[in-house]
Structures are given as C-alpha cells and as structure tokens.
C-alpha positions as CSV (number, residue, x, y, z in Angstrom):
1,M,20.7,-37.1,-16.5
2,T,20.9,-34.2,-14.2
3,D,18.5,-33.6,-11.3
4,P,15.8,-31.0,-12.0
5,I,16.5,-27.6,-10.5
6,E,14.1,-26.7,-7.8
7,P,13.0,-23.1,-7.7
8,I,14.2,-21.0,-4.7
9,Q,11.4,-20.4,-2.3
10,T,11.3,-16.7,-1.3
11,P,9.6,-15.9,2.0
12,P,6.7,-13.6,1.5
13,N,8.1,-10.8,3.6
14,L,11.1,-10.5,1.3
15,M,8.9,-9.7,-1.6
16,R,7.4,-6.6,-0.1
17,S,8.4,-3.2,-1.5
18,P,9.8,-0.4,0.6
19,I,6.5,1.5,-0.2
20,E,4.5,-1.3,1.4
21,D,6.8,-1.3,4.5
22,I,6.3,2.5,4.9
23,M,2.6,2.3,4.4
24,F,2.0,-0.4,7.0
25,A,4.5,1.2,9.4
26,Q,2.5,4.5,9.2
27,L,-0.8,2.7,9.4
28,A,0.3,1.0,12.5
29,L,0.8,4.4,14.2
30,V,-2.7,5.7,13.6
31,P,-5.8,4.5,15.6
32,A,-8.0,1.8,14.1
33,G,-10.3,3.1,11.4
34,K,-8.1,6.2,10.8
35,S,-6.4,6.9,7.5
36,I,-3.1,8.2,6.3
37,D,-2.2,10.6,3.4
38,P,-0.4,8.8,0.5
39,A,1.8,11.9,0.2
40,A,3.2,11.2,3.7
41,V,4.2,7.7,2.4
42,A,5.9,9.3,-0.7
43,K,7.7,11.9,1.5
44,A,9.0,9.1,3.8
45,L,10.2,7.2,0.7
46,D,11.9,10.2,-0.9
47,P,11.8,13.5,1.0
48,E,13.2,15.6,-1.9
49,G,11.5,13.9,-4.8
50,W,8.3,12.7,-3.2
51,R,6.1,14.0,-5.9
52,R,7.7,11.7,-8.4
53,A,7.0,8.8,-6.0
54,L,3.3,9.5,-5.8
55,G,2.5,7.3,-8.9
56,Q,4.3,4.3,-7.3
57,V,2.5,4.9,-4.0
58,R,-0.8,4.9,-5.8
59,A,0.0,1.8,-7.8
60,T,1.1,-0.1,-4.7
61,A,-2.0,1.1,-2.8
62,V,-4.3,-0.2,-5.7
63,G,-2.5,-3.6,-5.6
64,L,-2.9,-3.9,-1.9
65,A,-6.5,-2.8,-2.0
66,R,-7.3,-5.5,-4.6
67,Q,-5.7,-8.0,-2.3
68,G,-7.8,-6.8,0.6
69,R,-4.8,-5.7,2.7
70,L,-5.8,-2.0,2.8
71,E,-8.6,0.3,1.8
72,I,-8.5,3.3,-0.4
73,T,-11.0,5.9,0.8
74,R,-12.5,9.1,-0.7
75,H,-14.6,11.3,1.6
76,G,-14.3,8.7,4.3
77,K,-15.9,5.9,2.3
78,T,-14.2,3.0,0.7
79,A,-13.5,3.5,-3.0
80,D,-13.2,1.0,-5.8
81,P,-9.5,0.6,-6.4
82,S,-10.0,0.2,-10.1
83,A,-12.1,3.3,-10.6
84,F,-11.3,6.0,-8.0
85,K,-10.1,9.5,-9.1
86,G,-8.7,12.5,-7.3
87,V,-7.7,12.9,-3.7
88,Y,-7.6,9.7,-1.6
89,R,-6.4,8.3,1.7
90,L,-5.3,4.9,2.9
91,R,-6.5,2.8,5.9
92,L,-6.4,-0.7,7.1
93,P,-9.6,-2.7,6.4
94,T,-12.2,-2.5,9.2
95,L,-14.4,-5.3,10.3
96,A,-17.6,-3.3,9.6
97,D,-16.7,-3.0,5.9
C-alpha cells in the first residue's frame, strides 16, 4: 500500500488576486472611512483596457464585501453586495457600521 497523498497547504496570501492586492493597496492610501473608485482599481490593473476589467473588479468587490473585508457604498451608505446597482465606491469596514 502507498501512503495517502496529503494536500498542499497554500498560505492564504498566495490565493489573493492582483485585483485584491490593488484594492487594498489603494485603500491603505486613503484616510479611514474614505472610499476609492473601482475604476481606479481597474486602471491600475490594466491602464489601456481598464473598462474590460471593471466586471472583474466588481465581482472581486462583491466577494470581499460578503466576507466582510470591505464595504461597497452608494451615496456614502453601505450597500447590500448582492443587490446594489449603478455607481458604487469601495471602502474598508468602519467600526461604526
């Protein structure tokens, strides 16, 4: 008999996407409670084809919001990541929320 193969343990930071890295780097540069434009994330990811990246940025933001790692806002208020439409911004969660 052979020994069972153990799964390779991947450290959590290796599973982050470049979009997440850009989002959190940009959020680290703004004051607490302030937000960033998702288009700025897309432009940092792909300066020439940033419009094509907007869907990926949105999907990543929704996933992170569901995990509680960031907030999606509309008109300065936290939006439901499953139901928001239109123009939105991204910010780190605040203690007051």
